[in-house]
C-alpha positions as CSV (number, residue, x, y, z in Angstrom):
1,M,-0.3,0.0,0.0
2,L,2.8,2.3,0.8
3,E,4.2,1.6,-2.8
4,I,1.1,2.3,-4.3
5,L,0.6,5.8,-2.4
6,L,3.9,6.6,-3.6
7,V,3.6,5.9,-7.4
8,A,-0.1,7.7,-7.0
9,I,1.5,10.8,-5.5
10,D,4.5,10.8,-8.1
11,A,2.1,10.5,-10.7
12,V,0.0,13.7,-9.7
13,I,3.6,15.7,-9.3
14,A,4.8,14.3,-12.8
15,N,2.0,16.5,-14.2
16,K,2.0,19.8,-11.8
17,L,0.1,22.0,-14.3
18,R,-2.8,19.4,-15.1
19,S,-3.0,18.3,-11.6
20,L,-3.4,22.1,-10.5
21,L,-6.2,22.6,-12.9
22,T,-7.9,19.4,-12.3
23,M,-8.0,20.8,-8.5
24,L,-9.3,24.1,-9.3
25,G,-12.7,23.2,-9.2
26,V,-12.4,21.6,-5.7
27,V,-10.4,24.6,-4.6
28,I,-13.1,26.8,-5.8
29,G,-15.8,24.8,-4.3
30,I,-14.5,24.3,-0.8
31,A,-13.6,27.9,-0.5
32,A,-17.2,29.0,-1.4
33,V,-18.8,26.6,1.4
34,I,-16.5,27.6,3.9
35,T,-17.1,31.4,3.2
36,M,-20.8,31.2,2.8
37,V,-21.1,28.8,6.0
38,A,-18.9,31.6,7.9
39,L,-21.1,34.6,6.8
40,G,-24.2,32.7,8.0
41,E,-22.8,31.5,11.2
42,G,-21.6,35.3,11.5
43,A,-25.0,36.4,11.0
44,Q,-26.6,34.0,13.3
45,R,-24.1,35.2,16.2
46,S,-25.0,38.6,15.3
47,V,-28.4,37.7,15.8
48,Q,-28.3,36.3,19.2
49,A,-25.9,39.3,20.4
50,R,-28.9,41.8,19.3
51,L,-31.1,39.4,21.4
52,G,-29.0,40.0,24.4
53,T,-28.7,43.5,24.0
54,L,-32.9,44.0,23.6
55,G,-33.2,43.2,27.2
56,A,-34.9,40.1,28.6
57,N,-38.5,39.2,28.3
58,V,-39.6,42.2,26.9
59,L,-43.0,42.4,24.9
60,T,-43.6,45.4,22.7
61,V,-47.5,46.9,22.6
62,R,-48.0,48.9,19.4
63,P,-51.2,50.3,18.0
64,G,-53.1,48.4,15.4
65,Q,-56.4,48.9,13.4
66,S,-59.5,50.2,15.4
67,F,-62.9,49.0,14.6
68,A,-66.7,50.1,15.1
69,G,-69.3,47.7,13.8
70,G,-67.2,45.6,12.3
71,L,-65.6,48.2,10.0
72,G,-62.0,49.5,10.2
73,R,-62.1,53.4,11.7
74,G,-58.1,53.8,11.0
75,Q,-55.3,53.8,13.1
76,A,-56.0,53.5,16.4
77,M,-53.9,54.9,19.4
78,L,-52.0,54.4,22.7
79,S,-51.5,56.9,25.5
80,V,-49.6,57.3,29.0
81,E,-52.9,56.1,30.8
82,D,-52.6,52.7,28.8
83,A,-49.0,52.6,30.2
84,E,-50.1,53.5,33.7
85,A,-52.7,51.2,33.7
86,L,-50.3,48.3,33.1
87,R,-48.2,49.2,35.6
88,A,-51.0,49.8,38.3
89,N,-51.3,46.4,39.5
90,P,-49.0,44.2,38.0
91,R,-49.1,40.2,38.2
92,A,-46.7,38.9,35.5
93,I,-45.5,42.6,34.6
94,Q,-42.2,43.7,36.1
95,A,-41.5,46.9,34.2
96,V,-43.3,49.3,31.6
97,S,-42.1,51.9,29.3
98,P,-44.1,53.7,26.9
99,E,-42.3,55.4,24.1
100,L,-42.8,58.2,21.8
101,E,-40.0,58.8,18.9
102,G,-39.4,61.2,16.1
103,R,-36.3,62.9,13.9
104,I,-35.4,66.4,15.0
105,Q,-32.8,68.7,13.8
106,V,-30.4,69.0,17.0
107,Q,-27.7,71.7,17.3
108,Y,-24.7,72.0,19.5
109,G,-22.6,75.0,18.6
110,A,-22.0,75.6,14.9
111,S,-22.9,71.8,14.2
112,N,-26.2,70.4,13.7
113,A,-27.8,66.9,12.6
114,N,-31.3,65.3,12.0
115,L,-31.3,62.5,15.1
116,S,-33.8,60.3,16.5
117,I,-35.2,61.9,19.7
118,L,-37.0,59.1,21.8
119,G,-38.7,60.1,24.9
120,S,-39.9,57.6,27.5
121,W,-40.0,57.3,31.5
122,P,-36.9,56.2,33.1
123,T,-37.6,52.6,33.3
124,Y,-37.0,52.6,29.6
125,F,-33.1,51.7,30.1
126,A,-33.6,48.9,32.5
127,V,-36.0,47.3,30.2
128,N,-33.9,47.8,27.3
129,N,-30.7,46.8,28.8
130,N,-28.9,50.0,28.3
131,Q,-26.1,50.7,30.7
132,L,-24.4,54.2,31.6
133,E,-21.3,55.2,30.6
134,T,-20.8,58.4,32.3
135,G,-23.1,61.2,34.1
136,R,-26.6,60.1,35.2
137,L,-30.2,59.1,33.9
138,F,-33.2,61.4,34.1
139,T,-35.7,61.0,37.0
140,D,-39.5,60.3,37.4
141,Q,-39.4,63.6,39.2
142,E,-37.8,65.2,36.1
143,D,-40.5,63.4,33.8
144,K,-43.2,64.7,35.6
145,G,-41.8,68.1,35.6
146,R,-40.9,68.3,32.1
147,R,-37.6,69.2,32.4
148,R,-35.3,69.8,29.6
149,V,-32.7,67.3,30.1
150,A,-31.2,64.8,27.6
151,V,-29.4,61.3,27.8
152,L,-27.0,61.0,24.6
153,G,-26.5,57.5,22.8
154,A,-22.4,56.8,22.5
155,L,-22.4,57.8,18.9
156,V,-23.9,61.3,19.1
157,G,-21.1,63.2,19.6
158,A,-19.8,61.9,16.2
159,Q,-23.1,63.4,14.5
160,L,-22.5,66.8,16.1
161,G,-19.1,68.3,14.9
162,G,-17.2,65.1,15.5
163,V,-16.7,65.6,19.4
164,S,-16.9,62.9,21.9
165,S,-20.3,62.2,23.5
166,A,-18.8,62.3,26.9
167,S,-17.4,65.9,26.7
168,L,-21.2,66.9,26.1
169,V,-22.1,66.2,29.9
170,G,-23.1,69.3,31.6
171,E,-23.3,71.1,28.2
172,T,-26.5,72.6,26.5
173,I,-27.7,71.4,23.0
174,R,-31.1,72.8,21.1
175,I,-33.3,70.0,20.2
176,G,-35.9,71.5,17.7
177,G,-34.7,75.0,18.9
178,V,-35.1,74.2,22.7
179,P,-32.6,74.2,25.1
180,F,-31.8,70.8,26.6
181,E,-28.9,70.2,29.2
182,V,-27.1,67.0,28.6
183,I,-27.0,64.7,31.9
184,G,-25.5,61.4,30.6
185,V,-24.1,59.2,28.0
186,L,-24.9,55.6,27.5
187,K,-22.5,52.9,26.5
188,E,-22.2,51.8,23.0
189,K,-25.0,48.9,22.1
190,G,-24.6,48.5,18.4
191,S,-26.9,48.9,15.3
192,Q,-30.3,46.8,15.6
193,G,-31.8,46.3,12.2
194,F,-33.0,49.6,10.8
195,S,-32.2,51.8,13.7
196,N,-29.3,52.5,15.8
197,P,-29.7,53.1,19.7
198,D,-26.3,54.7,19.8
199,E,-27.4,57.8,17.5
200,S,-30.3,58.5,19.5
201,L,-31.1,61.3,22.1
202,Y,-33.5,60.4,25.1
203,I,-35.2,62.7,27.1
204,P,-38.1,62.4,29.5
205,L,-41.7,61.3,27.8
206,S,-43.7,64.3,29.0
207,T,-41.1,66.7,27.7
208,A,-41.0,65.1,24.3
209,Q,-44.6,65.1,24.1
210,L,-45.5,68.7,25.1
211,R,-42.2,70.9,24.6
212,V,-41.0,68.9,21.3
213,L,-42.9,66.4,19.3
214,G,-46.3,67.8,20.5
215,T,-48.6,65.0,20.9
216,D,-50.4,63.1,23.7
217,R,-49.9,59.8,22.5
218,V,-47.2,57.0,22.3
219,R,-45.6,55.0,19.8
220,S,-45.3,52.3,21.7
221,I,-45.3,50.6,24.9
222,A,-42.3,48.0,26.0
223,V,-43.5,45.8,28.9
224,Q,-40.8,43.5,30.9
225,A,-42.2,40.6,32.0
226,A,-41.5,39.1,35.6
227,S,-39.4,35.8,34.1
228,E,-39.0,33.8,30.7
229,G,-41.6,31.5,32.4
230,Q,-44.4,34.2,32.7
231,M,-44.2,35.7,28.9
232,S,-47.4,34.2,28.5
233,E,-49.0,35.3,31.5
234,A,-47.7,38.8,30.7
235,M,-49.2,38.8,27.4
236,A,-52.7,37.6,28.5
237,E,-52.3,40.5,31.5
238,I,-51.7,42.7,28.7
239,D,-54.5,41.9,26.7
240,Q,-56.9,42.0,29.3
241,I,-55.8,45.5,30.9
242,L,-56.0,47.4,27.3
243,R,-59.2,45.4,26.1
244,R,-60.4,47.0,29.6
245,E,-58.9,50.5,28.9
246,H,-60.5,50.5,25.4
247,R,-63.5,49.4,26.4
248,I,-63.2,46.4,23.8
249,R,-65.9,43.6,24.3
250,P,-64.8,39.8,24.8
251,G,-64.9,38.3,21.2
252,Q,-64.0,41.7,19.4
253,D,-60.7,42.3,17.5
254,A,-58.3,44.2,19.4
255,D,-57.1,47.5,18.2
256,F,-53.2,46.9,19.5
257,N,-50.7,44.3,18.7
258,I,-48.3,42.4,21.0
259,R,-45.1,41.6,20.0
260,D,-42.3,39.3,21.3
261,Q,-39.1,40.3,20.2
262,A,-37.6,37.2,21.0
263,S,-39.6,35.4,18.6
264,L,-39.5,37.9,15.9
265,L,-35.3,37.6,16.3
266,S,-35.6,33.8,16.4
267,T,-37.5,34.0,12.9
268,I,-35.0,36.1,11.4
269,Q,-32.6,33.2,12.8
270,E,-34.4,30.6,11.2
271,T,-34.4,32.8,7.8
272,T,-30.8,33.2,8.2
273,K,-29.9,29.7,8.5
274,T,-32.2,28.8,5.6
275,F,-30.4,31.0,3.4
276,T,-27.1,30.1,4.6
277,L,-28.1,26.2,3.9
278,L,-28.9,27.7,0.1
279,L,-25.9,29.3,-0.2
280,A,-23.8,26.5,0.9
281,G,-25.9,24.2,-1.3
282,I,-25.2,26.4,-4.2
283,A,-21.6,26.5,-3.5
284,A,-21.1,22.8,-3.0
285,I,-22.6,22.4,-6.7
286,S,-18.9,23.6,-7.8
287,L,-17.6,20.9,-5.7
288,L,-19.5,18.2,-8.1
289,V,-18.4,20.2,-11.1
290,G,-15.0,20.0,-9.6
291,G,-15.3,16.1,-8.7
292,I,-16.9,15.7,-12.7
293,G,-13.6,17.2,-13.7
294,I,-11.3,14.9,-12.0
295,M,-13.1,12.0,-13.5
296,N,-12.5,13.2,-16.9
297,I,-8.6,13.8,-16.5
298,M,-8.5,10.3,-14.6
299,L,-10.4,8.9,-18.0
300,V,-7.8,10.6,-19.5
301,S,-4.8,9.7,-17.5
302,V,-6.1,5.9,-17.5
303,T,-6.3,6.2,-21.5
304,E,-2.6,7.6,-21.7
305,R,-1.1,5.1,-19.5
306,T,-3.1,2.0,-20.8
307,R,0.8,0.7,-21.8
308,E,2.1,1.2,-18.2
309,I,-0.9,-0.6,-16.7
310,G,-0.3,-3.6,-19.0
311,L,3.6,-3.7,-17.9
312,R,2.4,-3.7,-14.3
313,K,0.1,-6.3,-14.7
314,A,2.4,-8.4,-16.8
315,L,5.0,-7.8,-13.7
316,G,2.3,-9.2,-11.5
317,A,0.4,-6.4,-10.3
318,R,-3.0,-7.5,-9.3
319,P,-6.5,-5.6,-10.5
320,N,-6.8,-4.7,-6.8
321,D,-3.2,-2.8,-6.9
322,I,-4.1,-0.7,-10.3
323,L,-7.8,0.1,-8.6
324,F,-6.2,1.4,-5.5
325,Q,-3.4,3.2,-7.7
326,F,-5.8,5.2,-9.6
327,L,-8.2,5.7,-6.6
328,I,-5.5,6.9,-4.3
329,E,-4.4,9.5,-7.0
330,S,-8.0,10.9,-7.4
331,L,-8.1,10.8,-3.4
332,V,-5.0,12.9,-3.4
333,L,-6.1,15.5,-5.8
334,C,-9.2,16.0,-4.1
335,L,-7.8,16.3,-0.4
336,A,-5.2,18.7,-2.2
337,G,-7.3,20.6,-3.4
338,G,-9.4,20.8,-0.4
339,A,-6.3,21.9,1.8
340,M,-5.5,24.7,-0.6
341,G,-9.9,25.4,-0.6
342,L,-9.8,25.4,3.3
343,L,-7.0,28.0,3.3
344,L,-8.5,30.2,0.8
345,G,-12.0,30.0,2.7
346,V,-10.7,30.9,5.9
347,G,-8.6,33.6,4.4
348,G,-11.5,34.7,2.4
349,S,-14.0,34.8,5.5
350,Y,-11.0,36.8,7.8
351,A,-10.6,39.6,4.6
352,L,-14.5,40.0,4.7
353,K,-14.6,41.0,8.2
354,Q,-11.5,43.0,8.6
355,I,-12.3,44.8,5.0
356,A,-16.1,44.8,4.4
357,G,-16.8,44.7,8.1
358,W,-19.4,41.7,7.7
359,D,-19.7,39.3,10.7
360,T,-18.0,36.3,9.8
361,A,-17.3,32.9,11.9
362,V,-15.6,30.0,10.7
363,A,-17.2,27.1,12.4
364,P,-14.7,23.9,12.9
365,A,-17.7,21.7,11.8
366,S,-17.9,23.1,8.5
367,V,-13.9,23.0,8.0
368,V,-14.3,19.3,8.9
369,L,-17.3,18.6,7.0
370,A,-15.9,20.6,3.6
371,F,-12.9,18.5,4.0
372,V,-14.4,15.1,4.4
373,F,-16.7,15.8,1.6
374,S,-13.6,16.7,-0.9
375,G,-12.5,13.3,0.0
376,G,-15.8,11.6,-0.8
377,V,-15.8,13.6,-4.2
378,G,-12.5,12.2,-4.7
379,V,-13.5,8.5,-4.2
380,F,-16.9,8.7,-5.9
381,F,-15.6,10.0,-9.0
382,G,-12.5,8.4,-8.9
383,I,-14.1,5.0,-8.9
384,W,-15.0,4.5,-12.4
385,P,-11.3,5.3,-13.9
386,A,-10.1,3.1,-11.2
387,R,-12.3,0.4,-12.2
388,R,-12.1,0.7,-15.6
389,A,-7.8,0.8,-15.2
390,A,-8.0,-2.5,-13.1
391,N,-10.1,-4.4,-15.7
392,L,-7.8,-3.8,-18.4
393,T,-6.0,-7.1,-19.7
394,P,-2.3,-7.2,-19.8
395,I,-2.0,-8.4,-23.6
396,E,-4.6,-5.7,-24.7
397,S,-2.8,-3.1,-22.6
398,L,0.6,-4.0,-24.1
399,R,-0.4,-3.6,-27.6
400,Y,-2.7,-0.3,-26.9
401,E,-0.7,2.3,-29.1
């Protein structure tokens, strides 16, 4: 077996250019599979990280369609009174945070930018797992007193003249022309889909309603359940309380929606996994194409070396010896191509992360699977040429021109 292995490797090395071109399909296939799986794995880890930043056990209540007599009456509304009713006598509810958001021109010195302004109660920061970097958060008394104080996201300073957000603590900024004192800065949290909380400003809800955005409504209400095991109970409690507040009878359609953020991100994660498998499957097709190329070259090699096969058989080589020789040659081509594709795929994943800023993560399981698959391709597509070589008769082989 050792001699057969050395002869097979010598045959591959003897035709360097042809061997390299033969391996190219496998190299591209393995590299593509590893890169695609790395992108999918990175996307899934990013979704999991975002789930951790959203805050635990959070439900979001949004206004829905209002009905009367079975007919739609347009968009319903949520109010501060709804939020107060939810926190009045909680059973499965731990915290409530009504939210109102809009984009307003913000000015600091000679710099200005159009930024997202979010008004809420002080409970917002705990519900959404926001951590304080420096300064302090606003209080319930400041919300009730409609105080003009603001907490900045970590990247707001970069939007206002490229200064550090921490350096703005104690300074005065203008939100829609209204002066606000900056009292704190949050730790960086990262982008969340279409929004980036690091580029938002946070002010008391009553101040946002009456001094900035001019409405007594709220966009949504974030509700934190007492525990993960009480999520269903919290949803039932929210439904019961808001139906009572909105005077909706049992059996009628609710004019609000309750969303479970964990379920939403779980759906996104499943979708990401599906696309990862799809992309990896498409990339794996190139492996099959590479395998067919190897089979073609091995068939050509059998034809070219017919006299050599006849001579080896005449000197006592058994059919299994010839079979193993050509099978090992095919396997060496695929494994060498797999190793090169592995290096190229890992390097490509790292380059995408460093240059393009994409989230990539090379899973050891995908590396092992791709390498084993390349070996399987070599064996599968090498069997026919190897059997054809093994079945040649010595006399016919020696007569072959």
